[in-house]
N, CA, C and O atoms as CSV, one atom per row, in Angstrom:
chain,resi,resn,atom,element,x,y,z
A,1,UNK,N,N,19.997,41.037,-29.762
A,1,UNK,CA,C,18.781,41.825,-29.752
A,1,UNK,C,C,17.874,41.345,-30.882
A,1,UNK,O,O,18.350,41.084,-31.987
A,2,UNK,N,N,16.593,41.228,-30.620
A,2,UNK,CA,C,15.660,40.732,-31.628
A,2,UNK,C,C,15.228,41.851,-32.575
A,2,UNK,O,O,15.352,43.038,-32.274
A,3,UNK,N,N,14.724,41.432,-33.713
A,3,UNK,CA,C,14.239,42.359,-34.732
A,3,UNK,C,C,13.066,43.164,-34.181
A,3,UNK,O,O,12.213,42.624,-33.477
A,4,UNK,N,N,13.026,44.449,-34.502
A,4,UNK,CA,C,11.936,45.314,-34.047
A,4,UNK,C,C,10.618,44.865,-34.677
A,4,UNK,O,O,10.556,44.568,-35.870
A,5,UNK,N,N,9.592,44.820,-33.877
A,5,UNK,CA,C,8.260,44.463,-34.363
A,5,UNK,C,C,7.553,45.715,-34.861
A,5,UNK,O,O,7.674,46.771,-34.239
A,6,UNK,N,N,6.819,45.627,-35.961
A,6,UNK,CA,C,6.054,46.794,-36.421
A,6,UNK,C,C,5.031,47.219,-35.357
A,6,UNK,O,O,4.376,46.383,-34.734
A,7,UNK,N,N,4.914,48.525,-35.171
A,7,UNK,CA,C,3.937,49.071,-34.231
A,7,UNK,C,C,2.568,49.101,-34.897
A,7,UNK,O,O,2.425,49.601,-36.012
A,8,UNK,N,N,1.572,48.570,-34.219
A,8,UNK,CA,C,0.219,48.562,-34.777
A,8,UNK,C,C,-0.760,49.133,-33.755
A,8,UNK,O,O,-0.825,48.683,-32.610
A,9,UNK,N,N,-1.516,50.130,-34.195
A,9,UNK,CA,C,-2.584,50.708,-33.382
A,9,UNK,C,C,-3.825,49.855,-33.584
A,9,UNK,O,O,-4.254,49.634,-34.716
A,10,UNK,N,N,-4.399,49.379,-32.491
A,10,UNK,CA,C,-5.599,48.558,-32.552
A,10,UNK,C,C,-6.798,49.437,-32.236
A,10,UNK,O,O,-6.882,50.019,-31.155
A,11,UNK,N,N,-7.717,49.532,-33.174
A,11,UNK,CA,C,-8.962,50.287,-32.991
A,11,UNK,C,C,-10.108,49.291,-33.074
A,11,UNK,O,O,-10.239,48.564,-34.059
A,12,UNK,N,N,-10.934,49.261,-32.039
A,12,UNK,CA,C,-12.083,48.350,-32.005
A,12,UNK,C,C,-13.148,48.957,-31.116
A,12,UNK,O,O,-12.867,49.906,-30.385
A,13,UNK,N,N,-14.368,48.432,-31.159
A,13,UNK,CA,C,-15.437,48.982,-30.312
A,13,UNK,C,C,-15.071,48.897,-28.827
A,13,UNK,O,O,-14.397,47.962,-28.395
A,14,UNK,N,N,-15.522,49.882,-28.060
A,14,UNK,CA,C,-15.321,49.830,-26.607
A,14,UNK,C,C,-16.635,50.049,-25.864
A,14,UNK,O,O,-17.064,49.199,-25.083
A,15,UNK,N,N,-17.267,51.186,-26.110
A,15,UNK,CA,C,-18.517,51.488,-25.408
A,15,UNK,C,C,-19.594,50.462,-25.753
A,15,UNK,O,O,-19.513,49.755,-26.758
A,16,UNK,N,N,-20.578,50.408,-24.909
A,16,UNK,CA,C,-21.686,49.504,-25.155
A,16,UNK,C,C,-22.928,49.983,-24.434
A,16,UNK,O,O,-22.909,51.012,-23.759
A,17,UNK,N,N,-24.006,49.235,-24.579
A,17,UNK,CA,C,-25.264,49.594,-23.917
A,17,UNK,C,C,-25.211,49.351,-22.419
A,17,UNK,O,O,-25.921,49.992,-21.644
A,18,UNK,N,N,-24.347,48.403,-22.021
A,18,UNK,CA,C,-24.273,48.062,-20.597
A,18,UNK,C,C,-22.881,47.514,-20.277
A,18,UNK,O,O,-22.021,47.408,-21.151
A,19,UNK,N,N,-22.684,47.172,-19.018
A,19,UNK,CA,C,-21.396,46.665,-18.549
A,19,UNK,C,C,-21.002,45.389,-19.296
A,19,UNK,O,O,-19.822,45.176,-19.576
A,20,UNK,N,N,-21.968,44.552,-19.616
A,20,UNK,CA,C,-21.682,43.320,-20.340
A,20,UNK,C,C,-21.106,43.587,-21.719
A,20,UNK,O,O,-20.178,42.903,-22.151
A,21,UNK,N,N,-21.657,44.590,-22.419
A,21,UNK,CA,C,-21.128,44.962,-23.732
A,21,UNK,C,C,-19.687,45.442,-23.624
A,21,UNK,O,O,-18.828,45.054,-24.415
A,22,UNK,N,N,-19.434,46.299,-22.623
A,22,UNK,CA,C,-18.081,46.831,-22.443
A,22,UNK,C,C,-17.113,45.687,-22.135
A,22,UNK,O,O,-16.010,45.649,-22.681
A,23,UNK,N,N,-17.506,44.775,-21.287
A,23,UNK,CA,C,-16.657,43.626,-20.941
A,23,UNK,C,C,-16.370,42.795,-22.195
A,23,UNK,O,O,-15.228,42.406,-22.440
A,24,UNK,N,N,-17.402,42.529,-22.978
A,24,UNK,CA,C,-17.241,41.753,-24.217
A,24,UNK,C,C,-16.297,42.469,-25.187
A,24,UNK,O,O,-15.440,41.839,-25.807
A,25,UNK,N,N,-16.463,43.789,-25.313
A,25,UNK,CA,C,-15.603,44.570,-26.201
A,25,UNK,C,C,-14.161,44.600,-25.706
A,25,UNK,O,O,-13.228,44.561,-26.508
A,26,UNK,N,N,-13.971,44.670,-24.387
A,26,UNK,CA,C,-12.623,44.666,-23.816
A,26,UNK,C,C,-11.932,43.326,-24.123
A,26,UNK,O,O,-10.773,43.302,-24.540
A,27,UNK,N,N,-12.644,42.231,-23.917
A,27,UNK,CA,C,-12.072,40.909,-24.204
A,27,UNK,C,C,-11.763,40.775,-25.693
A,27,UNK,O,O,-10.735,40.207,-26.061
A,28,UNK,N,N,-12.629,41.283,-26.539
A,28,UNK,CA,C,-12.386,41.253,-27.984
A,28,UNK,C,C,-11.083,41.976,-28.315
A,28,UNK,O,O,-10.250,41.443,-29.048
A,29,UNK,N,N,-10.898,43.181,-27.784
A,29,UNK,CA,C,-9.678,43.950,-28.049
A,29,UNK,C,C,-8.447,43.227,-27.514
A,29,UNK,O,O,-7.399,43.223,-28.161
A,30,UNK,N,N,-8.566,42.623,-26.348
A,30,UNK,CA,C,-7.446,41.852,-25.800
A,30,UNK,C,C,-7.096,40.686,-26.713
A,30,UNK,O,O,-5.918,40.405,-26.939
A,31,UNK,N,N,-8.104,40.010,-27.237
A,31,UNK,CA,C,-7.860,38.873,-28.138
A,31,UNK,C,C,-7.225,39.315,-29.446
A,31,UNK,O,O,-6.372,38.611,-29.987
A,32,UNK,N,N,-7.631,40.473,-29.962
A,32,UNK,CA,C,-7.010,41.003,-31.181
A,32,UNK,C,C,-5.555,41.376,-30.905
A,32,UNK,O,O,-4.683,41.123,-31.736
A,33,UNK,N,N,-5.288,41.975,-29.746
A,33,UNK,CA,C,-3.902,42.312,-29.386
A,33,UNK,C,C,-3.052,41.047,-29.271
A,33,UNK,O,O,-1.902,41.025,-29.709
A,34,UNK,N,N,-3.613,40.011,-28.689
A,34,UNK,CA,C,-2.894,38.736,-28.579
A,34,UNK,C,C,-2.554,38.208,-29.975
A,34,UNK,O,O,-1.425,37.790,-30.232
A,35,UNK,N,N,-3.539,38.233,-30.869
A,35,UNK,CA,C,-3.311,37.807,-32.251
A,35,UNK,C,C,-2.148,38.609,-32.845
A,35,UNK,O,O,-1.250,38.036,-33.462
A,36,UNK,N,N,-2.166,39.931,-32.659
A,36,UNK,CA,C,-1.120,40.787,-33.228
A,36,UNK,C,C,0.263,40.404,-32.705
A,36,UNK,O,O,1.214,40.311,-33.481
A,37,UNK,N,N,0.380,40.185,-31.409
A,37,UNK,CA,C,1.674,39.807,-30.831
A,37,UNK,C,C,2.147,38.476,-31.411
A,37,UNK,O,O,3.309,38.333,-31.789
A,38,UNK,N,N,1.246,37.513,-31.477
A,38,UNK,CA,C,1.623,36.193,-31.991
A,38,UNK,C,C,1.989,36.233,-33.473
A,38,UNK,O,O,2.703,35.358,-33.962
A,39,UNK,N,N,1.502,37.242,-34.184
A,39,UNK,CA,C,1.823,37.404,-35.607
A,39,UNK,C,C,3.058,38.284,-35.825
A,39,UNK,O,O,3.421,38.563,-36.968
A,40,UNK,N,N,3.704,38.721,-34.740
A,40,UNK,CA,C,4.951,39.475,-34.880
A,40,UNK,C,C,4.832,40.980,-34.782
A,40,UNK,O,O,5.772,41.694,-35.134
A,41,UNK,N,N,3.702,41.479,-34.315
A,41,UNK,CA,C,3.485,42.917,-34.174
A,41,UNK,C,C,3.620,43.361,-32.717
A,41,UNK,O,O,3.610,42.544,-31.796
A,42,UNK,N,N,3.746,44.657,-32.537
A,42,UNK,CA,C,3.751,45.278,-31.221
A,42,UNK,C,C,2.480,46.144,-31.156
A,42,UNK,O,O,2.495,47.291,-31.602
A,43,UNK,N,N,1.383,45.602,-30.604
A,43,UNK,CA,C,0.108,46.326,-30.620
A,43,UNK,C,C,-0.051,47.316,-29.468
A,43,UNK,O,O,0.553,47.176,-28.404
A,44,UNK,N,N,-0.877,48.311,-29.723
A,44,UNK,CA,C,-1.266,49.273,-28.691
A,44,UNK,C,C,-2.738,49.582,-28.906
A,44,UNK,O,O,-3.131,50.044,-29.977
A,45,UNK,N,N,-3.545,49.328,-27.898
A,45,UNK,CA,C,-4.979,49.627,-27.949
A,45,UNK,C,C,-5.269,50.689,-26.895
A,45,UNK,O,O,-5.404,50.381,-25.711
A,46,UNK,N,N,-5.362,51.929,-27.332
A,46,UNK,CA,C,-5.522,53.027,-26.378
A,46,UNK,C,C,-6.760,52.857,-25.505
A,46,UNK,O,O,-6.751,53.257,-24.341
A,47,UNK,N,N,-7.812,52.278,-26.042
A,47,UNK,CA,C,-9.041,52.139,-25.267
A,47,UNK,C,C,-8.901,51.095,-24.158
A,47,UNK,O,O,-9.680,51.103,-23.205
A,48,UNK,N,N,-7.937,50.214,-24.267
A,48,UNK,CA,C,-7.658,49.290,-23.170
A,48,UNK,C,C,-6.779,49.953,-22.111
A,48,UNK,O,O,-6.907,49.663,-20.921
A,49,UNK,N,N,-5.905,50.826,-22.538
A,49,UNK,CA,C,-4.970,51.460,-21.609
A,49,UNK,C,C,-5.607,52.605,-20.825
A,49,UNK,O,O,-5.651,52.559,-19.596
A,50,UNK,N,N,-6.090,53.611,-21.505
A,50,UNK,CA,C,-6.549,54.824,-20.815
A,50,UNK,C,C,-7.800,54.610,-19.974
A,50,UNK,O,O,-8.012,55.331,-18.999
A,51,UNK,N,N,-8.628,53.641,-20.326
A,51,UNK,CA,C,-9.828,53.386,-19.525
A,51,UNK,C,C,-9.515,52.698,-18.201
A,51,UNK,O,O,-10.409,52.498,-17.378
A,52,UNK,N,N,-8.257,52.336,-17.993
A,52,UNK,CA,C,-7.874,51.759,-16.702
A,52,UNK,C,C,-7.825,52.823,-15.609
A,52,UNK,O,O,-7.975,52.511,-14.428
A,53,UNK,N,N,-7.612,54.100,-16.008
A,53,UNK,CA,C,-7.495,55.141,-14.992
A,53,UNK,C,C,-8.275,56.412,-15.320
A,53,UNK,O,O,-8.371,57.304,-14.477
A,54,UNK,N,N,-8.830,56.511,-16.521
A,54,UNK,CA,C,-9.715,57.620,-16.870
A,54,UNK,C,C,-11.140,57.085,-16.992
A,54,UNK,O,O,-11.345,55.930,-17.367
A,55,UNK,N,N,-12.115,57.921,-16.679
A,55,UNK,CA,C,-13.522,57.512,-16.717
A,55,UNK,C,C,-14.078,57.728,-18.120
A,55,UNK,O,O,-14.254,58.865,-18.558
A,56,UNK,N,N,-14.350,56.638,-18.815
A,56,UNK,CA,C,-14.868,56.713,-20.174
A,56,UNK,C,C,-16.266,57.339,-20.198
A,56,UNK,O,O,-16.668,57.915,-21.209
A,57,UNK,N,N,-16.999,57.230,-19.099
A,57,UNK,CA,C,-18.333,57.809,-19.017
A,57,UNK,C,C,-18.343,59.313,-18.771
A,57,UNK,O,O,-19.395,59.945,-18.877
A,58,UNK,N,N,-17.206,59.891,-18.448
A,58,UNK,CA,C,-17.067,61.336,-18.240
A,58,UNK,C,C,-16.571,61.940,-19.552
A,58,UNK,O,O,-15.481,61.603,-20.015
A,59,UNK,N,N,-17.355,62.823,-20.150
A,59,UNK,CA,C,-17.043,63.355,-21.485
A,59,UNK,C,C,-15.658,63.996,-21.551
A,59,UNK,O,O,-14.936,63.792,-22.527
A,60,UNK,N,N,-15.279,64.756,-20.542
A,60,UNK,CA,C,-13.973,65.415,-20.554
A,60,UNK,C,C,-12.828,64.402,-20.436
A,60,UNK,O,O,-11.819,64.517,-21.132
A,61,UNK,N,N,-12.989,63.412,-19.554
A,61,UNK,CA,C,-11.940,62.408,-19.401
A,61,UNK,C,C,-11.853,61.519,-20.635
A,61,UNK,O,O,-10.762,61.111,-21.033
A,62,UNK,N,N,-13.001,61.219,-21.243
A,62,UNK,CA,C,-12.992,60.433,-22.483
A,62,UNK,C,C,-12.233,61.187,-23.579
A,62,UNK,O,O,-11.398,60.606,-24.272
A,63,UNK,N,N,-12.520,62.457,-23.729
A,63,UNK,CA,C,-11.848,63.279,-24.734
A,63,UNK,C,C,-10.342,63.340,-24.461
A,63,UNK,O,O,-9.534,63.241,-25.384
A,64,UNK,N,N,-9.977,63.503,-23.201
A,64,UNK,CA,C,-8.571,63.537,-22.825
A,64,UNK,C,C,-7.886,62.217,-23.181
A,64,UNK,O,O,-6.786,62.222,-23.734
A,65,UNK,N,N,-8.526,61.090,-22.871
A,65,UNK,CA,C,-7.971,59.780,-23.193
A,65,UNK,C,C,-7.812,59.579,-24.692
A,65,UNK,O,O,-6.801,59.046,-25.149
A,66,UNK,N,N,-8.814,60.008,-25.457
A,66,UNK,CA,C,-8.737,59.873,-26.918
A,66,UNK,C,C,-7.579,60.699,-27.457
A,66,UNK,O,O,-6.804,60.214,-28.281
A,67,UNK,N,N,-7.451,61.944,-27.000
A,67,UNK,CA,C,-6.367,62.801,-27.488
A,67,UNK,C,C,-4.995,62.241,-27.121
A,67,UNK,O,O,-4.080,62.262,-27.944
A,68,UNK,N,N,-4.843,61.742,-25.895
A,68,UNK,CA,C,-3.570,61.119,-25.492
A,68,UNK,C,C,-3.304,59.875,-26.331
A,68,UNK,O,O,-2.180,59.659,-26.784
A,69,UNK,N,N,-4.317,59.068,-26.537
A,69,UNK,CA,C,-4.161,57.841,-27.317
A,69,UNK,C,C,-3.786,58.118,-28.759
A,69,UNK,O,O,-2.940,57.427,-29.326
A,70,UNK,N,N,-4.404,59.117,-29.356
A,70,UNK,CA,C,-4.088,59.443,-30.747
A,70,UNK,C,C,-2.656,59.934,-30.893
A,70,UNK,O,O,-2.020,59.695,-31.920
A,71,UNK,N,N,-2.143,60.616,-29.877
A,71,UNK,CA,C,-0.744,61.051,-29.919
A,71,UNK,C,C,0.185,59.834,-30.005
A,71,UNK,O,O,1.174,59.861,-30.737
A,72,UNK,N,N,-0.132,58.766,-29.258
A,72,UNK,CA,C,0.664,57.539,-29.307
A,72,UNK,C,C,0.452,56.803,-30.620
A,72,UNK,O,O,1.422,56.406,-31.266
A,73,UNK,N,N,-0.785,56.615,-31.024
A,73,UNK,CA,C,-1.048,55.818,-32.222
A,73,UNK,C,C,-0.567,56.511,-33.489
A,73,UNK,O,O,-0.449,55.871,-34.533
A,74,UNK,N,N,-0.290,57.799,-33.413
A,74,UNK,CA,C,0.264,58.515,-34.552
A,74,UNK,C,C,1.648,58.028,-34.955
A,74,UNK,O,O,2.132,58.367,-36.035
A,75,UNK,N,N,2.287,57.241,-34.104
A,75,UNK,CA,C,3.614,56.690,-34.392
A,75,UNK,C,C,3.543,55.279,-34.991
A,75,UNK,O,O,4.574,54.676,-35.288
A,76,UNK,N,N,2.351,54.771,-35.163
A,76,UNK,CA,C,2.179,53.385,-35.610
A,76,UNK,C,C,2.572,53.200,-37.078
A,76,UNK,O,O,2.401,54.088,-37.913
A,77,UNK,N,N,3.103,52.017,-37.349
A,77,UNK,CA,C,3.388,51.628,-38.733
A,77,UNK,C,C,2.103,51.218,-39.449
A,77,UNK,O,O,1.951,51.411,-40.655
A,78,UNK,N,N,1.179,50.644,-38.667
A,78,UNK,CA,C,-0.111,50.214,-39.192
A,78,UNK,C,C,-1.198,50.569,-38.189
A,78,UNK,O,O,-0.949,50.654,-36.987
A,79,UNK,N,N,-2.395,50.774,-38.695
A,79,UNK,CA,C,-3.577,50.943,-37.843
A,79,UNK,C,C,-4.600,49.915,-38.290
A,79,UNK,O,O,-5.011,49.883,-39.450
A,80,UNK,N,N,-5.004,49.074,-37.340
A,80,UNK,CA,C,-5.994,48.037,-37.632
A,80,UNK,C,C,-7.330,48.457,-37.054
A,80,UNK,O,O,-7.447,48.731,-35.860
A,81,UNK,N,N,-8.327,48.505,-37.908
A,81,UNK,CA,C,-9.696,48.788,-37.490
A,81,UNK,C,C,-10.404,47.445,-37.468
A,81,UNK,O,O,-10.649,46.835,-38.509
A,82,UNK,N,N,-10.728,46.998,-36.268
A,82,UNK,CA,C,-11.141,45.609,-36.042
A,82,UNK,C,C,-12.593,45.519,-35.586
A,82,UNK,O,O,-13.001,46.170,-34.624
A,83,UNK,N,N,-13.350,44.713,-36.286
A,83,UNK,CA,C,-14.759,44.491,-35.962
A,83,UNK,C,C,-15.055,43.001,-35.952
A,83,UNK,O,O,-14.293,42.191,-36.480
A,84,UNK,N,N,-16.179,42.661,-35.338
A,84,UNK,CA,C,-16.737,41.318,-35.474
A,84,UNK,C,C,-17.721,41.364,-36.641
A,84,UNK,O,O,-18.097,42.443,-37.099
A,85,UNK,N,N,-18.135,40.197,-37.118
A,85,UNK,CA,C,-19.100,40.148,-38.228
A,85,UNK,C,C,-20.325,41.005,-37.899
A,85,UNK,O,O,-20.765,41.071,-36.752
A,86,UNK,N,N,-20.856,41.648,-38.920
A,86,UNK,CA,C,-22.079,42.446,-38.825
A,86,UNK,C,C,-21.969,43.668,-37.923
A,86,UNK,O,O,-22.994,44.214,-37.514
A,87,UNK,N,N,-20.751,44.115,-37.598
A,87,UNK,CA,C,-20.579,45.348,-36.839
A,87,UNK,C,C,-20.179,46.485,-37.775
A,87,UNK,O,O,-19.701,46.259,-38.887
A,88,UNK,N,N,-20.381,47.688,-37.308
A,88,UNK,CA,C,-19.982,48.897,-38.023
A,88,UNK,C,C,-18.997,49.668,-37.143
A,88,UNK,O,O,-19.048,49.552,-35.919
A,89,UNK,N,N,-18.104,50.452,-37.748
A,89,UNK,CA,C,-17.187,51.264,-36.939
A,89,UNK,C,C,-17.967,52.199,-36.000
A,89,UNK,O,O,-18.997,52.763,-36.372
A,90,UNK,N,N,-17.453,52.344,-34.791
A,90,UNK,CA,C,-18.075,53.213,-33.793
A,90,UNK,C,C,-17.622,54.654,-34.004
A,90,UNK,O,O,-16.731,54.923,-34.809
A,91,UNK,N,N,-18.239,55.569,-33.278
A,91,UNK,CA,C,-17.851,56.982,-33.358
A,91,UNK,C,C,-16.385,57.159,-32.967
A,91,UNK,O,O,-15.669,57.935,-33.600
A,92,UNK,N,N,-15.932,56.447,-31.933
A,92,UNK,CA,C,-14.529,56.533,-31.520
A,92,UNK,C,C,-13.583,56.008,-32.583
A,92,UNK,O,O,-12.516,56.579,-32.811
A,93,UNK,N,N,-13.972,54.919,-33.234
A,93,UNK,CA,C,-13.149,54.365,-34.303
A,93,UNK,C,C,-13.082,55.332,-35.488
A,93,UNK,O,O,-12.040,55.459,-36.131
A,94,UNK,N,N,-14.194,56.012,-35.772
A,94,UNK,CA,C,-14.217,56.981,-36.872
A,94,UNK,C,C,-13.305,58.171,-36.566
A,94,UNK,O,O,-12.646,58.693,-37.464
A,95,UNK,N,N,-13.264,58.598,-35.304
A,95,UNK,CA,C,-12.337,59.677,-34.910
A,95,UNK,C,C,-10.896,59.254,-35.178
A,95,UNK,O,O,-10.109,60.021,-35.733
A,96,UNK,N,N,-10.559,58.033,-34.783
A,96,UNK,CA,C,-9.207,57.524,-34.998
A,96,UNK,C,C,-8.906,57.414,-36.489
A,96,UNK,O,O,-7.812,57.770,-36.926
A,97,UNK,N,N,-9.860,56.926,-37.269
A,97,UNK,CA,C,-9.664,56.804,-38.709
A,97,UNK,C,C,-9.418,58.174,-39.335
A,97,UNK,O,O,-8.508,58.330,-40.149
A,98,UNK,N,N,-10.220,59.161,-38.963
A,98,UNK,CA,C,-10.028,60.516,-39.479
A,98,UNK,C,C,-8.641,61.050,-39.125
A,98,UNK,O,O,-7.991,61.701,-39.943
A,99,UNK,N,N,-8.192,60.769,-37.892
A,99,UNK,CA,C,-6.872,61.226,-37.459
A,99,UNK,C,C,-5.775,60.556,-38.282
A,99,UNK,O,O,-4.837,61.220,-38.724
A,100,UNK,N,N,-5.889,59.257,-38.489
A,100,UNK,CA,C,-4.883,58.547,-39.297
A,100,UNK,C,C,-4.888,59.054,-40.735
A,100,UNK,O,O,-3.824,59.247,-41.324
A,101,UNK,N,N,-6.062,59.271,-41.304
A,101,UNK,CA,C,-6.133,59.784,-42.680
A,101,UNK,C,C,-5.487,61.169,-42.776
A,101,UNK,O,O,-4.782,61.459,-43.743
A,102,UNK,N,N,-5.723,62.018,-41.781
A,102,UNK,CA,C,-5.131,63.362,-41.764
A,102,UNK,C,C,-3.609,63.266,-41.716
A,102,UNK,O,O,-2.913,63.973,-42.445
A,103,UNK,N,N,-3.099,62.393,-40.856
A,103,UNK,CA,C,-1.647,62.233,-40.736
A,103,UNK,C,C,-1.039,61.703,-42.042
A,103,UNK,O,O,0.026,62.155,-42.462
A,104,UNK,N,N,-1.708,60.760,-42.668
A,104,UNK,CA,C,-1.227,60.199,-43.940
A,104,UNK,C,C,-1.225,61.278,-45.016
A,104,UNK,O,O,-0.292,61.354,-45.816
A,105,UNK,N,N,-2.258,62.109,-45.042
A,105,UNK,CA,C,-2.319,63.199,-46.017
A,105,UNK,C,C,-1.172,64.196,-45.834
A,105,UNK,O,O,-0.771,64.878,-46.777
A,106,UNK,N,N,-0.656,64.267,-44.615
A,106,UNK,CA,C,0.462,65.173,-44.317
A,106,UNK,C,C,1.812,64.450,-44.338
A,106,UNK,O,O,2.797,64.971,-43.815
A,107,UNK,N,N,1.866,63.264,-44.931
A,107,UNK,CA,C,3.129,62.586,-45.150
A,107,UNK,C,C,3.475,61.450,-44.204
A,107,UNK,O,O,4.515,60.813,-44.374
A,108,UNK,N,N,2.634,61.174,-43.210
A,108,UNK,CA,C,2.932,60.060,-42.307
A,108,UNK,C,C,2.828,58.743,-43.073
A,108,UNK,O,O,2.019,58.600,-43.989
A,109,UNK,N,N,3.654,57.802,-42.680
A,109,UNK,CA,C,3.610,56.464,-43.287
A,109,UNK,C,C,2.899,55.531,-42.321
A,109,UNK,O,O,3.430,55.175,-41.269
A,110,UNK,N,N,1.710,55.150,-42.693
A,110,UNK,CA,C,0.915,54.242,-41.867
A,110,UNK,C,C,-0.037,53.500,-42.798
A,110,UNK,O,O,-0.748,54.114,-43.594
A,111,UNK,N,N,-0.043,52.191,-42.690
A,111,UNK,CA,C,-0.940,51.373,-43.487
A,111,UNK,C,C,-2.217,51.141,-42.693
A,111,UNK,O,O,-2.168,50.729,-41.534
A,112,UNK,N,N,-3.355,51.403,-43.315
A,112,UNK,CA,C,-4.650,51.180,-42.680
A,112,UNK,C,C,-5.183,49.817,-43.104
A,112,UNK,O,O,-5.187,49.483,-44.289
A,113,UNK,N,N,-5.631,49.035,-42.126
A,113,UNK,CA,C,-6.217,47.726,-42.409
A,113,UNK,C,C,-7.582,47.640,-41.731
A,113,UNK,O,O,-7.773,48.134,-40.620
A,114,UNK,N,N,-8.512,47.011,-42.415
A,114,UNK,CA,C,-9.890,46.891,-41.936
A,114,UNK,C,C,-10.202,45.401,-41.829
A,114,UNK,O,O,-10.459,44.729,-42.828
A,115,UNK,N,N,-10.173,44.905,-40.599
A,115,UNK,CA,C,-10.160,43.466,-40.353
A,115,UNK,C,C,-11.375,42.998,-39.563
A,115,UNK,O,O,-11.875,43.698,-38.682
A,116,UNK,N,N,-11.832,41.805,-39.899
A,116,UNK,CA,C,-12.937,41.158,-39.186
A,116,UNK,C,C,-12.354,39.987,-38.402
A,116,UNK,O,O,-11.639,39.150,-38.953
A,117,UNK,N,N,-12.671,39.939,-37.109
A,117,UNK,CA,C,-12.193,38.883,-36.217
A,117,UNK,C,C,-13.382,38.220,-35.542
A,117,UNK,O,O,-14.461,38.803,-35.438
A,118,UNK,N,N,-13.168,36.998,-35.088
A,118,UNK,CA,C,-14.133,36.358,-34.187
A,118,UNK,C,C,-13.956,36.985,-32.806
A,118,UNK,O,O,-12.965,37.673,-32.559
A,119,UNK,N,N,-14.894,36.755,-31.923
A,119,UNK,CA,C,-14.774,37.242,-30.553
A,119,UNK,C,C,-13.497,36.706,-29.902
A,119,UNK,O,O,-12.883,37.387,-29.081
A,120,UNK,N,N,-13.106,35.500,-30.266
A,120,UNK,CA,C,-11.922,34.871,-29.694
A,120,UNK,C,C,-10.605,35.320,-30.302
A,120,UNK,O,O,-9.547,34.852,-29.882
A,121,UNK,N,N,-10.643,36.220,-31.288
A,121,UNK,CA,C,-9.419,36.757,-31.865
A,121,UNK,C,C,-8.908,36.041,-33.098
A,121,UNK,O,O,-7.739,36.193,-33.453
A,122,UNK,N,N,-9.760,35.255,-33.768
A,122,UNK,CA,C,-9.356,34.598,-35.015
A,122,UNK,C,C,-9.668,35.539,-36.178
A,122,UNK,O,O,-10.788,36.033,-36.305
A,123,UNK,N,N,-8.673,35.778,-37.017
A,123,UNK,CA,C,-8.878,36.625,-38.192
A,123,UNK,C,C,-9.801,35.917,-39.166
A,123,UNK,O,O,-9.539,34.784,-39.568
A,124,UNK,N,N,-10.898,36.595,-39.551
A,124,UNK,CA,C,-11.889,35.999,-40.453
A,124,UNK,C,C,-11.849,36.609,-41.848
A,124,UNK,O,O,-12.260,35.971,-42.817
A,125,UNK,N,N,-11.357,37.837,-41.953
A,125,UNK,CA,C,-11.344,38.488,-43.255
A,125,UNK,C,C,-11.180,39.993,-43.113
A,125,UNK,O,O,-10.647,40.490,-42.121
A,126,UNK,N,N,-11.649,40.701,-44.127
A,126,UNK,CA,C,-11.525,42.155,-44.158
A,126,UNK,C,C,-12.896,42.783,-44.405
A,126,UNK,O,O,-13.858,42.096,-44.746
A,127,UNK,N,N,-12.961,44.086,-44.227
A,127,UNK,CA,C,-14.164,44.833,-44.626
A,127,UNK,C,C,-13.723,46.068,-45.379
A,127,UNK,O,O,-12.572,46.492,-45.270
A,128,UNK,N,N,-14.645,46.653,-46.152
A,128,UNK,CA,C,-14.326,47.820,-46.958
A,128,UNK,C,C,-14.085,49.033,-46.076
A,128,UNK,O,O,-14.746,49.232,-45.057
A,129,UNK,N,N,-13.118,49.839,-46.500
A,129,UNK,CA,C,-12.792,51.052,-45.760
A,129,UNK,C,C,-14.022,51.965,-45.708
A,129,UNK,O,O,-14.621,52.270,-46.739
A,130,UNK,N,N,-14.394,52.399,-44.492
A,130,UNK,CA,C,-15.550,53.294,-44.377
A,130,UNK,C,C,-15.219,54.670,-44.950
A,130,UNK,O,O,-14.060,55.080,-44.996
A,131,UNK,N,N,-16.246,55.358,-45.377
A,131,UNK,CA,C,-16.045,56.704,-45.924
A,131,UNK,C,C,-16.019,57.739,-44.847
A,131,UNK,O,O,-15.858,58.925,-45.136
């Protein structure tokens, strides 16, 4: 049996102004997940999973997907907040960050990382933790 891989919650932009933005954001998240696997992690990107069967454009279904996703990501060893250069965390990413901070304040062990990637999934650096 192989060594267990650390669980990492992947948080990145999803919504966009149009279908092209959403497609670009989906590919970005997939590339970050690929990077994580190749680096020895077990990634989970809730926005890639729940949007396959819940309607992100429906406020109630979006909220349901976020709540289900946060329940899963609450078990992560690390949470990566991933952006491309010159991007800012989205409202959804801020919700996830607040949830992780709340869990950590109550004793959960989870390392928060703020990472900058290229669209193709190459790690470029870090960014300062948002307030």
